[in-house]
N, CA, C and O atoms as CSV, one atom per row, in Angstrom:
chain,resi,resn,atom,element,x,y,z
A,1,MET,N,N,-2.465,5.424,24.179
A,1,MET,CA,C,-3.326,5.056,22.932
A,1,MET,C,C,-3.551,5.999,21.532
A,1,MET,O,O,-4.326,6.951,21.621
A,2,GLU,N,N,-3.096,5.817,20.670
A,2,GLU,CA,C,-3.391,7.029,19.710
A,2,GLU,C,C,-4.212,7.062,18.889
A,2,GLU,O,O,-4.483,5.867,18.779
A,3,ASP,N,N,-4.835,7.585,18.199
A,3,ASP,CA,C,-5.831,7.636,17.004
A,3,ASP,C,C,-5.439,7.476,16.308
A,3,ASP,O,O,-4.346,8.039,16.375
A,4,ARG,N,N,-5.590,6.756,15.023
A,4,ARG,CA,C,-4.906,6.107,13.792
A,4,ARG,C,C,-5.955,5.349,13.127
A,4,ARG,O,O,-6.650,4.428,13.556
A,5,PHE,N,N,-5.918,6.185,11.477
A,5,PHE,CA,C,-6.872,5.619,10.600
A,5,PHE,C,C,-6.322,4.242,9.868
A,5,PHE,O,O,-5.175,4.400,9.449
A,6,VAL,N,N,-6.654,3.443,9.714
A,6,VAL,CA,C,-6.576,2.091,9.151
A,6,VAL,C,C,-7.111,1.810,7.999
A,6,VAL,O,O,-8.310,1.635,7.781
A,7,TRP,N,N,-5.628,1.727,6.716
A,7,TRP,CA,C,-6.254,1.265,5.277
A,7,TRP,C,C,-5.720,-0.033,4.743
A,7,TRP,O,O,-4.631,-0.109,4.174
A,8,MET,N,N,-6.601,-1.149,4.967
A,8,MET,CA,C,-6.166,-2.502,4.204
A,8,MET,C,C,-6.427,-2.490,2.457
A,8,MET,O,O,-7.211,-1.785,1.822
A,9,THR,N,N,-5.528,-3.472,1.990
A,9,THR,CA,C,-6.241,-3.406,0.856
A,9,THR,C,C,-5.628,-5.500,0.694
A,9,THR,O,O,-4.616,-5.999,1.187
A,10,THR,N,N,-6.527,-6.076,-0.005
A,10,THR,CA,C,-6.057,-7.410,-0.357
A,10,THR,C,C,-6.016,-7.488,-1.745
A,10,THR,O,O,-6.932,-7.072,-2.454
A,11,ARG,N,N,-4.716,-8.144,-2.283
A,11,ARG,CA,C,-4.218,-8.513,-4.020
A,11,ARG,C,C,-3.920,-9.615,-4.145
A,11,ARG,O,O,-3.345,-10.195,-3.224
A,12,ARG,N,N,-4.121,-10.037,-4.933
A,12,ARG,CA,C,-3.830,-11.351,-5.649
A,12,ARG,C,C,-3.103,-10.990,-7.004
A,12,ARG,O,O,-3.553,-10.469,-8.025
A,13,ILE,N,N,-1.550,-11.532,-6.616
A,13,ILE,CA,C,-0.586,-11.244,-7.515
A,13,ILE,C,C,-0.287,-12.143,-8.870
A,13,ILE,O,O,-1.034,-13.121,-8.888
A,14,LYS,N,N,0.446,-12.093,-9.812
A,14,LYS,CA,C,0.543,-13.133,-10.998
A,14,LYS,C,C,1.548,-13.970,-10.234
A,14,LYS,O,O,2.059,-13.767,-9.133
A,15,PRO,N,N,1.712,-15.036,-11.162
A,15,PRO,CA,C,3.181,-16.020,-10.702
A,15,PRO,C,C,4.084,-15.520,-10.967
A,15,PRO,O,O,4.205,-14.827,-11.977
A,16,GLY,N,N,5.233,-15.800,-9.881
A,16,GLY,CA,C,6.606,-15.113,-10.291
A,16,GLY,C,C,6.364,-13.909,-10.322
A,16,GLY,O,O,6.894,-13.515,-11.361
A,17,MET,N,N,5.745,-12.824,-9.675
A,17,MET,CA,C,5.801,-11.496,-9.880
A,17,MET,C,C,5.926,-10.724,-8.234
A,17,MET,O,O,5.814,-9.500,-8.162
A,18,LEU,N,N,6.106,-11.354,-7.281
A,18,LEU,CA,C,6.109,-10.768,-5.908
A,18,LEU,C,C,7.054,-10.023,-5.808
A,18,LEU,O,O,6.825,-9.059,-5.079
A,19,THR,N,N,8.278,-10.072,-6.346
A,19,THR,CA,C,9.592,-9.263,-6.390
A,19,THR,C,C,9.500,-8.017,-6.737
A,19,THR,O,O,9.718,-7.054,-6.001
A,20,ASP,N,N,9.052,-7.984,-8.289
A,20,ASP,CA,C,7.915,-6.798,-9.061
A,20,ASP,C,C,6.975,-6.036,-8.265
A,20,ASP,O,O,6.832,-4.819,-8.378
A,21,PHE,N,N,6.407,-6.691,-7.548
A,21,PHE,CA,C,5.099,-5.946,-6.981
A,21,PHE,C,C,5.690,-5.625,-5.733
A,21,PHE,O,O,5.474,-4.430,-5.527
A,22,GLU,N,N,6.502,-6.265,-4.563
A,22,GLU,CA,C,6.978,-5.225,-3.501
A,22,GLU,C,C,7.884,-4.489,-4.008
A,22,GLU,O,O,8.687,-4.099,-3.161
A,23,ARG,N,N,8.100,-4.106,-5.147
A,23,ARG,CA,C,9.245,-3.080,-5.418
A,23,ARG,C,C,8.565,-1.820,-5.436
A,23,ARG,O,O,8.890,-0.719,-4.991
A,24,ALA,N,N,7.356,-2.299,-6.163
A,24,ALA,CA,C,6.542,-0.664,-6.638
A,24,ALA,C,C,5.566,-0.407,-5.722
A,24,ALA,O,O,4.815,0.551,-5.900
A,25,TRP,N,N,5.442,-1.251,-4.588
A,25,TRP,CA,C,4.113,-1.786,-3.607
A,25,TRP,C,C,4.687,0.210,-2.887
A,25,TRP,O,O,3.998,1.214,-2.708
A,26,ARG,N,N,6.051,-0.025,-2.704
A,26,ARG,CA,C,6.429,1.151,-1.752
A,26,ARG,C,C,6.371,2.546,-2.776
A,26,ARG,O,O,6.559,2.706,-3.982
A,27,PRO,N,N,6.054,3.353,-1.772
A,27,PRO,CA,C,5.488,4.518,-1.992
A,27,PRO,C,C,6.745,5.112,-2.582
A,27,PRO,O,O,7.834,4.548,-2.482
A,28,ASP,N,N,6.560,6.303,-3.220
A,28,ASP,CA,C,7.843,7.391,-3.731
A,28,ASP,C,C,6.920,8.401,-4.325
A,28,ASP,O,O,6.103,8.100,-5.196
A,29,PRO,N,N,7.079,9.753,-3.781
A,29,PRO,CA,C,7.668,9.911,-2.866
A,29,PRO,C,C,6.694,9.223,-1.509
A,29,PRO,O,O,5.555,8.768,-1.617
A,30,TYR,N,N,7.487,9.306,-0.304
A,30,TYR,CA,C,6.697,9.072,1.428
A,30,TYR,C,C,5.303,9.543,1.542
A,30,TYR,O,O,5.072,10.687,1.150
A,31,PRO,N,N,4.453,8.913,1.965
A,31,PRO,CA,C,2.991,10.064,1.639
A,31,PRO,C,C,3.377,11.057,2.996
A,31,PRO,O,O,4.445,10.903,3.588
A,32,SER,N,N,2.405,12.055,3.393
A,32,SER,CA,C,2.274,13.114,4.078
A,32,SER,C,C,1.464,12.123,4.965
A,32,SER,O,O,0.869,11.163,4.475
A,33,GLY,N,N,1.475,12.413,6.335
A,33,GLY,CA,C,0.703,11.609,7.171
A,33,GLY,C,C,0.560,9.902,7.245
A,33,GLY,O,O,-0.322,9.369,7.918
A,34,LEU,N,N,1.566,9.129,6.447
A,34,LEU,CA,C,1.461,7.676,6.591
A,34,LEU,C,C,2.345,7.624,7.888
A,34,LEU,O,O,3.388,8.246,8.089
A,35,ARG,N,N,1.850,6.950,8.530
A,35,ARG,CA,C,2.574,6.246,10.299
A,35,ARG,C,C,3.411,5.173,9.670
A,35,ARG,O,O,4.634,5.310,9.631
A,36,GLN,N,N,2.649,3.802,9.032
A,36,GLN,CA,C,3.377,2.720,9.269
A,36,GLN,C,C,2.943,2.117,8.050
A,36,GLN,O,O,2.648,2.986,7.230
A,37,ALA,N,N,2.813,1.096,7.676
A,37,ALA,CA,C,2.562,0.284,6.222
A,37,ALA,C,C,3.767,-1.278,6.401
A,37,ALA,O,O,4.957,-1.564,6.533
A,38,PHE,N,N,2.358,-1.910,6.282
A,38,PHE,CA,C,2.838,-3.792,6.411
A,38,PHE,C,C,2.479,-4.468,5.319
A,38,PHE,O,O,1.364,-4.214,4.864
A,39,ALA,N,N,3.237,-5.379,4.708
A,39,ALA,CA,C,2.588,-6.231,3.701
A,39,ALA,C,C,2.823,-7.639,4.248
A,39,ALA,O,O,3.775,-7.898,4.984
A,40,TYR,N,N,1.935,-8.518,3.865
A,40,TYR,CA,C,1.732,-9.981,4.294
A,40,TYR,C,C,1.338,-10.495,3.132
A,40,TYR,O,O,0.303,-10.208,2.531
A,41,TRP,N,N,2.276,-11.362,2.767
A,41,TRP,CA,C,1.973,-12.389,1.553
A,41,TRP,C,C,2.145,-13.958,1.922
A,41,TRP,O,O,2.995,-14.617,2.521
A,42,SER,N,N,0.655,-14.289,1.129
A,42,SER,CA,C,0.878,-15.701,1.831
A,42,SER,C,C,1.830,-16.696,0.848
A,42,SER,O,O,2.211,-16.383,-0.280
A,43,ALA,N,N,2.106,-17.892,1.501
A,43,ALA,CA,C,2.937,-19.088,1.236
A,43,ALA,C,C,3.539,-19.192,-0.281
A,43,ALA,O,O,4.648,-19.499,-0.718
A,44,ASP,N,N,2.308,-18.796,-0.886
A,44,ASP,CA,C,2.786,-19.431,-2.541
A,44,ASP,C,C,2.652,-18.196,-3.434
A,44,ASP,O,O,2.267,-18.153,-4.603
A,45,GLY,N,N,3.102,-17.074,-2.533
A,45,GLY,CA,C,3.039,-15.848,-3.001
A,45,GLY,C,C,2.291,-14.664,-3.856
A,45,GLY,O,O,2.498,-13.480,-4.122
A,46,GLN,N,N,1.375,-15.590,-4.113
A,46,GLN,CA,C,0.356,-14.834,-4.448
A,46,GLN,C,C,-0.839,-14.009,-4.168
A,46,GLN,O,O,-1.650,-13.624,-5.011
A,47,GLU,N,N,-0.868,-13.741,-2.698
A,47,GLU,CA,C,-1.585,-13.077,-2.395
A,47,GLU,C,C,-0.851,-12.104,-1.469
A,47,GLU,O,O,0.242,-12.238,-0.919
A,48,VAL,N,N,-1.776,-11.035,-1.431
A,48,VAL,CA,C,-0.613,-9.719,-0.545
A,48,VAL,C,C,-1.574,-8.951,0.454
A,48,VAL,O,O,-2.363,-8.124,-0.002
A,49,VAL,N,N,-1.529,-9.158,1.515
A,49,VAL,CA,C,-2.635,-7.737,2.010
A,49,VAL,C,C,-1.660,-6.837,2.945
A,49,VAL,O,O,-0.846,-7.146,3.817
A,50,GLY,N,N,-2.038,-5.723,2.457
A,50,GLY,CA,C,-1.367,-4.017,2.978
A,50,GLY,C,C,-2.301,-3.669,4.126
A,50,GLY,O,O,-3.521,-3.824,4.192
A,51,VAL,N,N,-1.465,-3.168,5.002
A,51,VAL,CA,C,-1.953,-2.381,5.987
A,51,VAL,C,C,-1.393,-1.276,6.346
A,51,VAL,O,O,-0.174,-1.131,6.254
A,52,SER,N,N,-2.210,-0.322,6.814
A,52,SER,CA,C,-1.652,1.347,6.447
A,52,SER,C,C,-1.984,2.275,7.654
A,52,SER,O,O,-3.132,2.716,7.704
A,53,MET,N,N,-1.243,2.563,8.475
A,53,MET,CA,C,-1.416,3.704,9.367
A,53,MET,C,C,-1.214,4.886,9.254
A,53,MET,O,O,-0.110,5.408,9.413
A,54,TRP,N,N,-2.494,5.613,8.896
A,54,TRP,CA,C,-2.314,7.052,8.859
A,54,TRP,C,C,-2.933,8.136,10.343
A,54,TRP,O,O,-3.692,8.062,11.309
A,55,ASP,N,N,-1.988,9.095,9.667
A,55,ASP,CA,C,-2.760,10.132,10.896
A,55,ASP,C,C,-3.796,10.594,11.098
A,55,ASP,O,O,-4.146,11.101,12.164
A,56,SER,N,N,-4.671,10.457,9.768
A,56,SER,CA,C,-6.402,10.630,9.506
A,56,SER,C,C,-6.623,9.970,8.298
A,56,SER,O,O,-5.871,9.497,7.447
A,57,ARG,N,N,-8.151,10.070,8.456
A,57,ARG,CA,C,-8.663,9.604,7.215
A,57,ARG,C,C,-8.379,10.193,5.994
A,57,ARG,O,O,-8.409,9.715,4.860
A,58,GLU,N,N,-7.964,11.840,6.586
A,58,GLU,CA,C,-8.203,12.427,5.574
A,58,GLU,C,C,-6.726,12.531,4.579
A,58,GLU,O,O,-6.650,12.582,3.352
A,59,ALA,N,N,-5.850,12.537,5.398
A,59,ALA,CA,C,-4.300,11.925,5.024
A,59,ALA,C,C,-4.165,10.709,3.861
A,59,ALA,O,O,-3.512,10.622,2.821
A,60,CYS,N,N,-5.039,9.879,4.507
A,60,CYS,CA,C,-5.378,8.601,3.706
A,60,CYS,C,C,-6.000,9.281,2.040
A,60,CYS,O,O,-5.449,9.304,0.940
A,61,ASP,N,N,-7.002,9.643,2.378
A,61,ASP,CA,C,-7.902,9.727,1.329
A,61,ASP,C,C,-7.629,10.889,-0.197
A,61,ASP,O,O,-8.076,10.931,-1.343
A,62,ALA,N,N,-6.339,11.956,0.878
A,62,ALA,CA,C,-5.367,12.864,-0.135
A,62,ALA,C,C,-4.782,11.852,-0.514
A,62,ALA,O,O,-4.687,11.893,-1.740
A,63,TRP,N,N,-4.245,10.772,-0.009
A,63,TRP,CA,C,-2.831,10.337,-0.999
A,63,TRP,C,C,-3.499,9.237,-1.906
A,63,TRP,O,O,-2.793,8.902,-2.858
A,64,ARG,N,N,-4.558,8.690,-1.817
A,64,ARG,CA,C,-5.510,7.987,-2.357
A,64,ARG,C,C,-5.551,8.757,-4.057
A,64,ARG,O,O,-5.220,8.286,-5.145
A,65,ALA,N,N,-6.077,10.037,-3.698
A,65,ALA,CA,C,-5.993,10.799,-4.839
A,65,ALA,C,C,-5.055,11.449,-5.490
A,65,ALA,O,O,-5.318,12.169,-6.452
A,66,SER,N,N,-3.907,11.272,-5.052
A,66,SER,CA,C,-2.752,11.694,-5.508
A,66,SER,C,C,-2.470,11.080,-7.017
A,66,SER,O,O,-2.724,9.964,-7.470
A,67,GLU,N,N,-1.893,12.149,-7.578
A,67,GLU,CA,C,-0.851,11.169,-8.869
A,67,GLU,C,C,0.161,10.309,-8.820
A,67,GLU,O,O,0.504,9.489,-9.671
A,68,ALA,N,N,0.774,10.618,-7.428
A,68,ALA,CA,C,1.834,9.557,-7.235
A,68,ALA,C,C,1.328,8.286,-7.020
A,68,ALA,O,O,1.823,7.332,-7.620
A,69,GLU,N,N,0.385,8.139,-6.226
A,69,GLU,CA,C,-0.670,6.902,-5.552
A,69,GLU,C,C,-1.243,6.347,-7.212
A,69,GLU,O,O,-1.144,5.166,-7.543
A,70,ALA,N,N,-1.829,7.409,-8.123
A,70,ALA,CA,C,-1.848,6.480,-9.818
A,70,ALA,C,C,-0.902,6.047,-10.445
A,70,ALA,O,O,-1.020,5.114,-11.239
A,71,ARG,N,N,0.431,6.772,-10.149
A,71,ARG,CA,C,1.454,5.940,-10.996
A,71,ARG,C,C,1.522,4.594,-10.065
A,71,ARG,O,O,1.578,3.507,-10.639
A,72,ARG,N,N,1.518,4.664,-8.374
A,72,ARG,CA,C,1.988,3.488,-8.220
A,72,ARG,C,C,1.111,2.647,-8.294
A,72,ARG,O,O,1.699,1.574,-8.426
A,73,ARG,N,N,-0.568,2.391,-8.286
A,73,ARG,CA,C,-1.570,1.572,-8.722
A,73,ARG,C,C,-0.918,1.154,-10.296
A,73,ARG,O,O,-0.989,-0.057,-10.508
A,74,ASP,N,N,-0.227,2.060,-11.551
A,74,ASP,CA,C,-0.254,1.378,-12.445
A,74,ASP,C,C,0.503,0.740,-12.328
A,74,ASP,O,O,0.221,-0.356,-12.813
A,75,ALA,N,N,1.854,0.803,-11.722
A,75,ALA,CA,C,2.710,-0.226,-11.311
A,75,ALA,C,C,2.772,-1.280,-11.071
A,75,ALA,O,O,3.352,-2.227,-11.602
A,76,ILE,N,N,2.048,-1.159,-10.081
A,76,ILE,CA,C,1.228,-2.222,-9.081
A,76,ILE,C,C,0.972,-3.798,-10.362
A,76,ILE,O,O,1.423,-4.915,-10.618
A,77,ALA,N,N,-0.215,-2.664,-10.855
A,77,ALA,CA,C,-1.089,-3.484,-11.876
A,77,ALA,C,C,-0.408,-4.280,-13.007
A,77,ALA,O,O,-1.089,-4.921,-13.807
């Protein structure tokens, strides 16, 4: 079993915006230390749970503090 840091988020999405959200949710560039990421949507497409697995908490925190992640969060909003 490998040690990984898991980061989970839950968001509500405006009706009809799931496709736009999904496009913006994908990080660019791909973060260093990110191993896997999954998104799970509610049946009505208005709630999403994101789960990402990282090499370490430090790798996740570095991404969360990055300019690329700030741009991604703005696009998601």
